[in-house]
Structure formats: structure tokens, C-alpha cells
C-alpha positions as a LaTeX table, in Angstrom:
\begin{tabular}{lrrr}
\hline
Residue & $x$ (\AA) & $y$ (\AA) & $z$ (\AA) \\
\hline
Met1 & 18.92 & 41.38 & 4.51 \\
Leu2 & 15.36 & 42.57 & 3.92 \\
Ser3 & 14.52 & 39.33 & 2.14 \\
Arg4 & 15.66 & 37.37 & 5.21 \\
Leu5 & 13.27 & 39.41 & 7.34 \\
Arg6 & 10.48 & 39.36 & 4.76 \\
Phe7 & 10.31 & 35.58 & 4.46 \\
Ala8 & 12.15 & 34.58 & 7.68 \\
Thr9 & 12.94 & 31.09 & 6.49 \\
Trp10 & 15.42 & 30.91 & 9.36 \\
Val11 & 12.48 & 30.71 & 11.79 \\
Asp12 & 12.35 & 26.92 & 11.47 \\
Ala13 & 11.22 & 24.21 & 13.87 \\
Ala14 & 14.73 & 23.23 & 14.97 \\
Arg15 & 15.72 & 26.80 & 15.89 \\
Ile16 & 12.39 & 27.42 & 17.66 \\
Arg17 & 12.91 & 24.27 & 19.75 \\
Arg18 & 16.49 & 25.19 & 20.70 \\
Ile19 & 15.65 & 28.76 & 21.72 \\
Ser20 & 12.54 & 27.65 & 23.60 \\
Ile21 & 14.45 & 24.99 & 25.54 \\
Ile22 & 17.14 & 27.55 & 26.43 \\
Ser23 & 14.44 & 29.99 & 27.59 \\
Ile24 & 12.76 & 27.32 & 29.72 \\
Ala25 & 16.12 & 26.31 & 31.23 \\
Ile26 & 16.91 & 29.93 & 32.11 \\
Ala27 & 13.46 & 30.29 & 33.70 \\
Val28 & 13.93 & 27.15 & 35.82 \\
Ile29 & 17.44 & 28.17 & 36.91 \\
Ala30 & 16.31 & 31.72 & 37.73 \\
Thr31 & 13.41 & 30.42 & 39.83 \\
Ile32 & 15.58 & 27.93 & 41.70 \\
Ala33 & 18.26 & 30.58 & 42.30 \\
Leu34 & 15.70 & 33.05 & 43.63 \\
Ile35 & 14.29 & 30.49 & 46.05 \\
Ala36 & 17.72 & 29.18 & 47.09 \\
Thr37 & 19.02 & 32.66 & 47.94 \\
Ser38 & 15.91 & 33.75 & 49.81 \\
Glu39 & 15.62 & 34.18 & 53.56 \\
Gly40 & 12.31 & 32.78 & 54.66 \\
Ala41 & 9.69 & 34.21 & 52.29 \\
Leu42 & 11.84 & 37.22 & 51.28 \\
Asp43 & 14.13 & 37.05 & 48.27 \\
Val44 & 17.72 & 38.28 & 48.15 \\
Phe45 & 16.48 & 41.77 & 47.21 \\
Gly46 & 14.28 & 41.99 & 50.28 \\
Arg47 & 11.06 & 41.50 & 48.31 \\
Pro48 & 8.39 & 38.89 & 49.05 \\
Leu49 & 8.72 & 35.77 & 46.92 \\
Gly50 & 6.12 & 36.17 & 44.22 \\
Thr51 & 6.13 & 39.97 & 44.80 \\
Asp52 & 2.54 & 40.78 & 43.67 \\
Phe53 & 1.34 & 37.50 & 45.15 \\
Ser54 & 1.88 & 39.03 & 48.60 \\
Ser55 & $-1.15$ & 41.26 & 47.94 \\
Phe56 & $-3.25$ & 38.20 & 47.06 \\
Tyr57 & $-2.16$ & 36.43 & 50.23 \\
Ser58 & $-2.59$ & 39.37 & 52.61 \\
Ala59 & $-6.03$ & 40.15 & 51.16 \\
Gly60 & $-6.95$ & 36.50 & 51.61 \\
Gln61 & $-5.78$ & 36.62 & 55.24 \\
Leu62 & $-8.02$ & 39.59 & 55.90 \\
Ala63 & $-10.95$ & 37.73 & 54.34 \\
Leu64 & $-10.27$ & 34.67 & 56.53 \\
Glu65 & $-10.15$ & 36.93 & 59.58 \\
Gly66 & $-13.62$ & 38.21 & 58.73 \\
Arg67 & $-12.34$ & 41.61 & 57.56 \\
Pro68 & $-12.65$ & 41.38 & 53.75 \\
Ala69 & $-13.36$ & 45.10 & 53.32 \\
Asp70 & $-10.00$ & 45.91 & 54.97 \\
Ala71 & $-8.27$ & 44.36 & 51.94 \\
Tyr72 & $-9.09$ & 47.65 & 50.22 \\
Gln73 & $-7.48$ & 49.71 & 52.98 \\
Pro74 & $-3.72$ & 49.95 & 52.20 \\
Ser75 & $-2.88$ & 50.74 & 55.82 \\
Glu76 & $-4.56$ & 47.54 & 57.05 \\
Gln77 & $-3.12$ & 45.41 & 54.28 \\
Ser78 & 0.36 & 46.83 & 54.93 \\
Lys79 & 0.15 & 45.74 & 58.58 \\
Ile80 & $-0.71$ & 42.21 & 57.48 \\
Gln81 & 2.22 & 42.08 & 55.04 \\
Leu82 & 4.74 & 43.38 & 57.58 \\
Ala83 & 3.56 & 40.84 & 60.16 \\
Leu84 & 3.57 & 38.06 & 57.57 \\
Phe85 & 7.20 & 38.63 & 56.59 \\
Glu86 & 8.34 & 39.67 & 60.06 \\
Ala87 & 10.02 & 42.77 & 58.69 \\
Asp88 & 10.11 & 46.43 & 59.62 \\
Glu89 & 10.04 & 47.51 & 56.00 \\
Ile90 & 9.33 & 45.71 & 52.71 \\
Pro91 & 7.98 & 46.77 & 49.30 \\
Phe92 & 4.20 & 47.11 & 49.60 \\
Tyr93 & 1.92 & 45.53 & 46.99 \\
Val94 & $-1.65$ & 46.82 & 46.87 \\
Trp95 & $-4.74$ & 44.68 & 46.32 \\
His96 & $-6.72$ & 46.04 & 43.34 \\
Tyr97 & $-9.09$ & 43.18 & 42.52 \\
Pro98 & $-12.88$ & 42.99 & 42.98 \\
Pro99 & $-14.31$ & 40.76 & 45.74 \\
Leu100 & $-14.78$ & 37.99 & 43.16 \\
Phe101 & $-11.07$ & 37.22 & 43.45 \\
Leu102 & $-11.15$ & 37.34 & 47.25 \\
Val103 & $-12.59$ & 33.83 & 47.21 \\
Val104 & $-9.42$ & 32.55 & 45.51 \\
Ala105 & $-7.20$ & 34.71 & 47.71 \\
Ala106 & $-8.81$ & 33.34 & 50.87 \\
Gly107 & $-8.17$ & 29.78 & 49.71 \\
Leu108 & $-4.53$ & 30.60 & 49.00 \\
Ala109 & $-4.10$ & 32.26 & 52.40 \\
Ala110 & $-5.04$ & 28.99 & 54.10 \\
Leu111 & $-1.63$ & 27.58 & 53.04 \\
Pro112 & 1.88 & 28.60 & 54.16 \\
Tyr113 & 3.01 & 31.61 & 52.11 \\
Ala114 & 5.90 & 30.28 & 49.99 \\
Phe115 & 4.11 & 26.99 & 49.35 \\
Ser116 & 0.92 & 28.85 & 48.45 \\
Trp117 & 2.77 & 31.03 & 45.92 \\
Phe118 & 4.38 & 28.00 & 44.29 \\
Val119 & 1.11 & 26.04 & 44.18 \\
Trp120 & $-0.80$ & 29.01 & 42.70 \\
Ala121 & 1.82 & 29.73 & 40.04 \\
Ser122 & 2.25 & 26.03 & 39.15 \\
Val123 & $-1.44$ & 25.09 & 39.00 \\
Thr124 & $-2.37$ & 28.08 & 36.87 \\
Leu125 & 0.66 & 27.42 & 34.63 \\
Val126 & $-0.61$ & 23.88 & 34.09 \\
Ser127 & $-4.04$ & 25.26 & 33.11 \\
Tyr128 & $-2.33$ & 27.53 & 30.57 \\
Ile129 & $-0.31$ & 24.63 & 29.15 \\
Ala130 & $-3.46$ & 22.48 & 28.91 \\
Val131 & $-5.19$ & 25.11 & 26.78 \\
Val132 & $-2.08$ & 25.54 & 24.62 \\
Gln133 & $-2.11$ & 21.79 & 23.97 \\
Arg134 & $-5.72$ & 22.04 & 22.87 \\
Leu135 & $-4.74$ & 24.80 & 20.45 \\
Phe136 & $-1.76$ & 22.91 & 19.04 \\
Arg137 & $-0.60$ & 19.32 & 19.25 \\
Lys138 & 2.89 & 20.07 & 17.90 \\
Asp139 & 5.70 & 19.81 & 20.45 \\
Thr140 & 7.60 & 22.71 & 18.85 \\
Val141 & 4.70 & 25.12 & 19.29 \\
Ile142 & 4.01 & 23.96 & 22.84 \\
Leu143 & 7.67 & 24.47 & 23.74 \\
Ala144 & 7.57 & 27.98 & 22.30 \\
Ala145 & 4.43 & 28.80 & 24.27 \\
Ile146 & 6.01 & 27.53 & 27.51 \\
Gly147 & 9.33 & 29.24 & 26.80 \\
Phe148 & 7.60 & 32.56 & 26.05 \\
Pro149 & 9.41 & 35.06 & 28.36 \\
Ala150 & 6.13 & 36.41 & 29.74 \\
Ile151 & 5.72 & 33.02 & 31.44 \\
Leu152 & 8.71 & 33.57 & 33.73 \\
Ile153 & 7.65 & 37.16 & 34.43 \\
Asn154 & 4.15 & 36.07 & 35.44 \\
Phe155 & 5.47 & 33.13 & 37.50 \\
Leu156 & 7.91 & 35.24 & 39.52 \\
His157 & 5.28 & 37.93 & 40.11 \\
Gly158 & 2.77 & 35.30 & 41.27 \\
Gln159 & 0.27 & 37.01 & 39.00 \\
Asn160 & $-2.89$ & 35.69 & 37.32 \\
Gly161 & $-1.82$ & 35.93 & 33.66 \\
Phe162 & $-1.88$ & 32.14 & 33.28 \\
Leu163 & $-5.43$ & 31.91 & 34.60 \\
Ile164 & $-6.75$ & 34.75 & 32.42 \\
Ala165 & $-5.06$ & 33.25 & 29.33 \\
Ala166 & $-6.49$ & 29.79 & 30.10 \\
Leu167 & $-10.03$ & 31.11 & 30.66 \\
Phe168 & $-9.98$ & 33.43 & 27.63 \\
Ala169 & $-8.44$ & 30.98 & 25.16 \\
Gly170 & $-10.44$ & 28.08 & 26.61 \\
Ala171 & $-13.68$ & 29.99 & 26.07 \\
Leu172 & $-12.76$ & 30.82 & 22.47 \\
Leu173 & $-11.81$ & 27.21 & 21.79 \\
Cys174 & $-15.15$ & 25.78 & 22.91 \\
Met175 & $-17.44$ & 28.65 & 21.95 \\
Arg176 & $-18.81$ & 27.04 & 18.78 \\
Ser177 & $-19.24$ & 23.53 & 20.21 \\
Lys178 & $-20.07$ & 24.35 & 23.85 \\
Pro179 & $-21.40$ & 27.92 & 23.92 \\
Leu180 & $-22.73$ & 27.72 & 27.49 \\
Leu181 & $-19.40$ & 26.49 & 28.87 \\
Ala182 & $-17.66$ & 29.27 & 26.95 \\
Gly183 & $-19.97$ & 31.77 & 28.62 \\
Val184 & $-19.15$ & 30.43 & 32.06 \\
Leu185 & $-15.42$ & 30.69 & 31.37 \\
Ile186 & $-15.84$ & 34.27 & 30.15 \\
Gly187 & $-17.93$ & 35.12 & 33.20 \\
Leu188 & $-15.16$ & 33.82 & 35.47 \\
Met189 & $-12.81$ & 36.37 & 33.88 \\
Ala190 & $-14.74$ & 39.15 & 35.60 \\
Phe191 & $-12.14$ & 39.37 & 38.36 \\
Lys192 & $-10.02$ & 41.23 & 35.77 \\
Pro193 & $-12.72$ & 43.38 & 34.14 \\
Gln194 & $-10.33$ & 45.55 & 32.09 \\
Phe195 & $-9.92$ & 42.67 & 29.65 \\
Gly196 & $-13.64$ & 42.22 & 29.11 \\
Val197 & $-14.52$ & 45.51 & 27.43 \\
Leu198 & $-14.70$ & 44.10 & 23.89 \\
Ile199 & $-16.13$ & 40.67 & 24.68 \\
Pro200 & $-19.89$ & 41.49 & 24.92 \\
Phe201 & $-19.76$ & 43.41 & 21.62 \\
Ala202 & $-17.93$ & 40.56 & 19.88 \\
Leu203 & $-20.38$ & 37.94 & 21.16 \\
Leu204 & $-23.42$ & 39.92 & 20.07 \\
Ala205 & $-21.87$ & 40.83 & 16.70 \\
Gly206 & $-21.02$ & 37.18 & 16.08 \\
Gly207 & $-24.45$ & 35.89 & 17.09 \\
Phe208 & $-23.20$ & 34.00 & 20.15 \\
Tyr209 & $-26.26$ & 34.90 & 22.18 \\
Arg210 & $-26.22$ & 31.82 & 24.42 \\
Thr211 & $-22.58$ & 32.49 & 25.32 \\
Phe212 & $-23.43$ & 36.10 & 26.09 \\
Ala213 & $-26.34$ & 35.03 & 28.30 \\
Ala214 & $-24.24$ & 32.40 & 30.13 \\
Ala215 & $-21.43$ & 34.91 & 30.72 \\
Thr216 & $-23.86$ & 37.53 & 32.04 \\
Leu217 & $-25.55$ & 35.02 & 34.37 \\
Thr218 & $-22.17$ & 33.76 & 35.63 \\
Val219 & $-21.06$ & 37.30 & 36.51 \\
Leu220 & $-24.36$ & 38.07 & 38.27 \\
Leu221 & $-24.31$ & 34.82 & 40.27 \\
Thr222 & $-20.67$ & 35.14 & 41.31 \\
Cys223 & $-21.21$ & 38.75 & 42.34 \\
Ala224 & $-24.28$ & 37.74 & 44.36 \\
Ala225 & $-22.31$ & 34.93 & 46.00 \\
Thr226 & $-19.56$ & 37.31 & 47.08 \\
Val227 & $-22.13$ & 39.71 & 48.53 \\
Leu228 & $-23.43$ & 36.82 & 50.64 \\
Leu229 & $-19.91$ & 35.77 & 51.62 \\
Phe230 & $-18.31$ & 39.14 & 52.29 \\
Gly231 & $-21.20$ & 41.60 & 52.56 \\
Glu232 & $-22.14$ & 44.54 & 50.38 \\
His233 & $-19.75$ & 46.80 & 52.34 \\
Thr234 & $-16.84$ & 44.92 & 50.76 \\
Trp235 & $-18.06$ & 45.83 & 47.29 \\
Leu236 & $-18.49$ & 49.44 & 48.37 \\
Ala237 & $-14.91$ & 49.42 & 49.68 \\
Phe238 & $-13.72$ & 48.03 & 46.36 \\
Phe239 & $-15.50$ & 50.71 & 44.31 \\
Glu240 & $-14.09$ & 53.40 & 46.59 \\
Ser241 & $-10.57$ & 51.97 & 46.18 \\
Thr242 & $-10.80$ & 52.18 & 42.39 \\
Leu243 & $-10.64$ & 55.98 & 42.68 \\
Ala244 & $-7.25$ & 55.76 & 44.37 \\
Thr245 & $-6.07$ & 53.14 & 41.89 \\
Arg246 & $-7.06$ & 55.37 & 38.97 \\
Asp247 & $-5.40$ & 58.42 & 40.48 \\
Gln248 & $-2.19$ & 56.94 & 41.90 \\
Val249 & $-1.44$ & 54.01 & 39.59 \\
Leu250 & $-3.05$ & 54.78 & 36.24 \\
Glu251 & $-2.95$ & 58.58 & 36.01 \\
Arg252 & 0.18 & 59.32 & 38.07 \\
Gly253 & 2.13 & 56.15 & 37.24 \\
Gly254 & 2.90 & 55.25 & 40.82 \\
Ala255 & 4.44 & 51.93 & 39.78 \\
Gly256 & 6.48 & 53.54 & 36.99 \\
Trp257 & 5.45 & 54.28 & 33.41 \\
His258 & 7.98 & 51.75 & 32.10 \\
Lys259 & 6.09 & 48.94 & 33.83 \\
Met260 & 2.73 & 49.70 & 32.20 \\
Gln261 & 2.29 & 48.62 & 28.58 \\
Ser262 & $-0.65$ & 50.65 & 27.24 \\
Leu263 & $-1.06$ & 53.66 & 24.97 \\
Phe264 & $-2.30$ & 55.63 & 27.99 \\
Ser265 & 0.95 & 55.01 & 29.88 \\
Ala266 & 3.03 & 55.74 & 26.76 \\
Val267 & 1.43 & 59.17 & 26.35 \\
Arg268 & 2.03 & 59.94 & 30.03 \\
Met269 & 5.61 & 58.65 & 29.78 \\
Trp270 & 6.21 & 61.06 & 26.86 \\
Gly271 & 5.00 & 63.98 & 28.97 \\
Gly272 & 1.40 & 64.15 & 27.77 \\
Ser273 & $-1.25$ & 65.40 & 30.16 \\
Ile274 & $-3.86$ & 63.14 & 31.75 \\
Leu275 & $-6.50$ & 64.60 & 29.42 \\
Val276 & $-4.41$ & 63.96 & 26.31 \\
Ala277 & $-3.74$ & 60.39 & 27.48 \\
Tyr278 & $-7.46$ & 59.76 & 27.99 \\
Ile279 & $-8.33$ & 61.21 & 24.58 \\
Ala280 & $-5.64$ & 59.16 & 22.81 \\
His281 & $-6.73$ & 55.97 & 24.54 \\
Ala282 & $-10.40$ & 56.68 & 23.88 \\
Val283 & $-9.67$ & 56.99 & 20.15 \\
Leu284 & $-7.77$ & 53.70 & 20.31 \\
Ile285 & $-10.58$ & 51.89 & 22.17 \\
Val286 & $-13.24$ & 53.08 & 19.71 \\
Ser287 & $-11.07$ & 52.07 & 16.74 \\
Val288 & $-10.31$ & 48.64 & 18.18 \\
Leu289 & $-13.96$ & 48.14 & 19.16 \\
Leu290 & $-15.25$ & 48.96 & 15.67 \\
Ala291 & $-12.65$ & 46.72 & 14.06 \\
Thr292 & $-13.52$ & 43.86 & 16.44 \\
Ile293 & $-17.26$ & 44.22 & 15.75 \\
Trp294 & $-16.57$ & 44.19 & 12.00 \\
Ala295 & $-14.43$ & 41.06 & 12.32 \\
Trp296 & $-16.97$ & 39.16 & 14.43 \\
Arg297 & $-19.86$ & 40.15 & 12.14 \\
Ser298 & $-17.95$ & 39.03 & 9.05 \\
Arg299 & $-17.37$ & 35.55 & 7.66 \\
Ile300 & $-13.63$ & 35.47 & 8.18 \\
Asp301 & $-11.97$ & 32.40 & 9.61 \\
Tyr302 & $-12.79$ & 31.84 & 13.30 \\
Asn303 & $-9.09$ & 31.65 & 14.22 \\
Leu304 & $-8.69$ & 35.24 & 13.04 \\
Lys305 & $-11.73$ & 36.33 & 15.03 \\
Ala306 & $-10.35$ & 34.73 & 18.19 \\
Ala307 & $-6.91$ & 36.31 & 17.76 \\
Ile308 & $-8.42$ & 39.74 & 17.02 \\
Leu309 & $-10.50$ & 39.63 & 20.21 \\
Met310 & $-7.57$ & 38.61 & 22.42 \\
Val311 & $-5.13$ & 41.14 & 20.98 \\
Gly312 & $-7.84$ & 43.81 & 20.97 \\
Ala313 & $-8.48$ & 43.15 & 24.66 \\
Leu314 & $-4.84$ & 43.94 & 25.41 \\
Leu315 & $-4.92$ & 47.15 & 23.37 \\
Ala316 & $-8.21$ & 48.35 & 24.85 \\
Ser317 & $-7.03$ & 48.19 & 28.46 \\
Pro318 & $-5.19$ & 51.27 & 29.76 \\
Tyr319 & $-4.11$ & 49.22 & 32.77 \\
Ile320 & $-1.77$ & 46.46 & 31.61 \\
Tyr321 & 1.60 & 45.15 & 32.76 \\
Asp322 & 4.19 & 42.89 & 31.15 \\
Tyr323 & 2.89 & 39.79 & 32.96 \\
Asp324 & $-0.45$ & 40.36 & 31.20 \\
Leu325 & 1.35 & 39.76 & 27.89 \\
Val326 & 0.87 & 36.02 & 28.52 \\
Leu327 & $-2.34$ & 36.60 & 26.52 \\
Leu328 & $-0.24$ & 37.19 & 23.41 \\
Ala329 & 0.77 & 33.52 & 23.30 \\
Pro330 & $-2.67$ & 31.95 & 22.66 \\
Ala331 & $-3.57$ & 34.91 & 20.42 \\
Ala332 & $-0.47$ & 34.23 & 18.30 \\
Leu333 & $-1.31$ & 30.52 & 18.22 \\
Phe334 & $-4.77$ & 31.23 & 16.80 \\
Leu335 & $-3.06$ & 33.32 & 14.10 \\
Ile336 & $-0.48$ & 30.61 & 13.38 \\
Arg337 & $-3.25$ & 28.01 & 13.06 \\
Tyr338 & $-4.75$ & 30.16 & 10.32 \\
Ser339 & $-1.46$ & 31.02 & 8.61 \\
Leu340 & $-0.27$ & 27.41 & 8.43 \\
Gln341 & $-3.31$ & 26.65 & 6.26 \\
Asn342 & $-3.51$ & 29.92 & 4.32 \\
Gly343 & 0.07 & 31.16 & 4.18 \\
Phe344 & 2.15 & 33.65 & 6.11 \\
Ala345 & 2.22 & 37.32 & 5.15 \\
Pro346 & 5.53 & 39.06 & 4.41 \\
Tyr347 & 7.42 & 39.78 & 7.66 \\
Glu348 & 4.80 & 37.87 & 9.66 \\
Gln349 & 7.14 & 35.16 & 10.92 \\
Phe350 & 9.83 & 37.69 & 11.81 \\
Gly351 & 7.23 & 39.85 & 13.55 \\
Leu352 & 5.93 & 36.91 & 15.58 \\
Ala353 & 9.48 & 36.02 & 16.59 \\
Phe354 & 9.97 & 39.61 & 17.78 \\
Val355 & 6.66 & 39.58 & 19.67 \\
Trp356 & 7.89 & 36.43 & 21.42 \\
Leu357 & 10.89 & 38.39 & 22.73 \\
Val358 & 9.03 & 41.57 & 23.64 \\
Pro359 & 8.16 & 40.75 & 27.31 \\
Ile360 & 11.83 & 40.80 & 28.34 \\
Leu361 & 12.48 & 43.97 & 26.33 \\
Ala362 & 9.37 & 45.93 & 27.31 \\
Arg363 & 10.48 & 47.45 & 30.62 \\
Pro364 & 14.11 & 48.23 & 29.63 \\
Ser365 & 13.09 & 49.82 & 26.31 \\
Ala366 & 10.55 & 52.06 & 28.03 \\
Leu367 & 12.83 & 52.91 & 30.96 \\
Val368 & 15.95 & 53.72 & 28.91 \\
Leu369 & 14.68 & 54.64 & 25.45 \\
Phe370 & 11.10 & 55.73 & 26.23 \\
Val371 & 9.92 & 53.30 & 23.53 \\
Pro372 & 6.75 & 51.31 & 24.45 \\
Leu373 & 7.74 & 48.14 & 22.60 \\
Ala374 & 4.96 & 46.02 & 24.10 \\
Phe375 & 2.24 & 48.41 & 22.97 \\
Leu376 & 3.77 & 48.91 & 19.51 \\
Ser377 & 4.23 & 45.18 & 18.88 \\
Thr378 & 0.68 & 44.44 & 20.08 \\
Leu379 & $-0.65$ & 47.16 & 17.78 \\
Trp380 & 1.36 & 45.70 & 14.88 \\
Leu381 & $-0.14$ & 42.28 & 15.56 \\
Phe382 & $-3.66$ & 43.71 & 15.59 \\
Val383 & $-3.10$ & 45.52 & 12.27 \\
Leu384 & $-1.65$ & 42.34 & 10.75 \\
Leu385 & $-4.75$ & 40.41 & 11.82 \\
Leu386 & $-7.03$ & 42.99 & 10.22 \\
Gln387 & $-5.01$ & 42.90 & 6.99 \\
Lys388 & $-5.22$ & 39.11 & 6.85 \\
Ser389 & $-8.94$ & 39.31 & 7.60 \\
Arg390 & $-9.53$ & 41.72 & 4.69 \\
Leu391 & $-7.51$ & 39.47 & 2.37 \\
His392 & $-9.53$ & 36.47 & 3.53 \\
Met393 & $-12.77$ & 38.33 & 2.77 \\
Arg394 & $-11.58$ & 39.25 & $-0.73$ \\
Gln395 & $-10.52$ & 35.70 & $-1.49$ \\
Ser396 & $-13.88$ & 34.38 & $-0.27$ \\
Gln397 & $-15.72$ & 36.84 & $-2.51$ \\
Val398 & $-13.61$ & 35.85 & $-5.53$ \\
Glu399 & $-14.24$ & 32.16 & $-4.86$ \\
Ala400 & $-17.99$ & 32.81 & $-4.48$ \\
Ile401 & $-18.10$ & 34.63 & $-7.82$ \\
Ala402 & $-16.09$ & 31.91 & $-9.54$ \\
\hline
\end{tabular}
């Protein structure tokens, strides 16, 4: 039994294709069923189609009405959502994003709601698939990346996991050949700043100074543009709203600890105090940061560096949900690109197969068993990457001596 897990020869191309096709078929059927059983823009459970997307759309409506700062006032946004869905009571989804993303939200709000959700989810999914195809030309791998369960979760939530994955992986793909373009792509990720903590350190440690400069300039210019578009009061409203987000969502788990996938939320779920959760996560961030700097300063294979940065970004953020796990797909593909040339480690293929399943297990395992599977599997992947990096360094040193 252990030998089957250790070498996982059963994880072959034919089985990967079959399971991926089944997963894609289930996703398509689930989406069609949800739309077919909906009443207007509300699904059969009384929730807005796209759930989280309703916060994007209502914030965009406020921006189009010339009230962008009101997007950060839950009472005002709630009124917009109730009017939009013509309901007395619906689940409320809060807008947490900086004004950078209001530009996108305003564009989406110019379309009818259900159509806008479908266009947003589909277009960003296509951008994700395009980057996956750049990473791998093999149909089996592409199918696995599309069938990855986090894809359905992100699609039905109307979230931005596809866009973040496309920008992040796209930047890493072109960083060595087109460093300025990579910097622009990284700068455009600023609408989700919790995933950018490690990036400046990695760029500077790796000597990608032009990428760092382009990313910095992109962030400054986009911020300046939103000040001109929406006014500085909108930014002030955003910064003020982050206090409520930290208190109600991060520290008190307003959305439910089982939905968040970080070490911080795991500690709180297990009954740890806010202080203990912050200390534990601070230790994790420092450890991941130091490991990432070491990796990007070293001469290990670039695919390992890219995977370490993406997985590290997930670990470093205390604010992460299961739809954000879309990032694991391109990170795993960078690792697989390396392992196909240099060999798989024991249990690596089995572990990757398990990581592929984790998004659909993450919430139930945390809710019922209090086991943060998403965090643990992401941590395992990061440790595996560091182990392979150390082995690569040793082999390079031996070859240099020989």
C-alpha cells in the first residue's frame, strides 16, 4: 500500500484525463442547473447568482452613480443589492477591495447583472486557460488544470481567482524575457494586495530590478488614476473600511472559520486567541519570507522559484478563501515542469493528486473535523518545493566539482 502511494504509478495520463473530464462535466452540469433553477438573478437558495459577484456589481453601480466612496459603506451597498434583486432580504456580500478594482466593477455594472456575472467569470477563465496553455502544451495537463475543483468554486462565486492566477503566472512566465511586462502584470495585481507581500523581496533577491521598478510604477500610476477618477475621499473610505474587515471578518470570523484557509483562521477555529493567531501567523510569514528570499537568491531552477513564490503567497496571507486556491494550479504546473525533467520525489505525485482534490474538501473538513486541509496541503507543497530546491543545489555543487 505504501509503495503505491510512494511512487503513485497509478497517476497516469489516461486516469488524469478521465477524472478531469468528469470534473469538468460536473462543473458544467452544476452551473447549468443553478442557472436553470434560478428566479431572475437569484438562485434556488435565494442567493444572488455569482454570490460574491453581487458585491462587485453593487460597488460598480455606486461608482457609476458618482458615489464610489459609498461602496465602502455596508448600509449603502446593502440598499443597492436589495433594489437590484427586488427582494426584502437576501444574503449580503460586502465590498472589500481597494478603489483600483472599482474601475473593473464599474465596467461590469454597465451590463445586466446575470449577463455581467457570466461574462466576467468566462472572460477571466479564458485568461487563466491561456496562461495554463503557455505553461504546458499537453492536453492532459490542460484538462487537469481546467477540471481543478477550485475552478468551479471560483466561477460560481464570481470571484477574481482566475484573474489573479493569470496575472501572477503570466508575470512569472515572461519575467526573464520581458521584465517590464512582468512588472506591469504584477502591478495590476495590487487590487488584491494580500498576495503581494513576498513579491518585492523575491524580485530584489533575484536581481529583477527592472520588473520591480515597472511593478512599482504601475501601482503608483493606477492609484493616481483612481484618485483622479473617484477622488481621494474614496481611498480614505477604503482605508477606514479595512478596520471593520479586520475586526469582523479576519479576527472574528464573520464568514465562518471553515471558509477561510489560512493558519490565522485555523488557530482561531481551534479556540486560540486573536493574539496567539497573530503570533503564529507572524512566525509563518517570516519563515516563508526567508525561505523565498533564499530561493530567489540561489541558482535553483526558475520553475522552482516561481512555484515557491506562488505557494508562499498563499501561505503568507491570513485572508484567503477556497476560491483563491486557483493559484495552486499554475504553482503545481511550474513544479511539474521541473519534476518531469528532474524526477518526482517519493509521494510527490500522490501529494499533487491530493492537492488537486483539496478545494472541494477544504470547507467540509474544517466545518466537521476542524482540520484545515487547504492550509496543511499548501504547507506540504511549500516544504516539498524547498526540499527539491536543496537537492537541486547539492546536485549542482557536485556537478561543478566534478
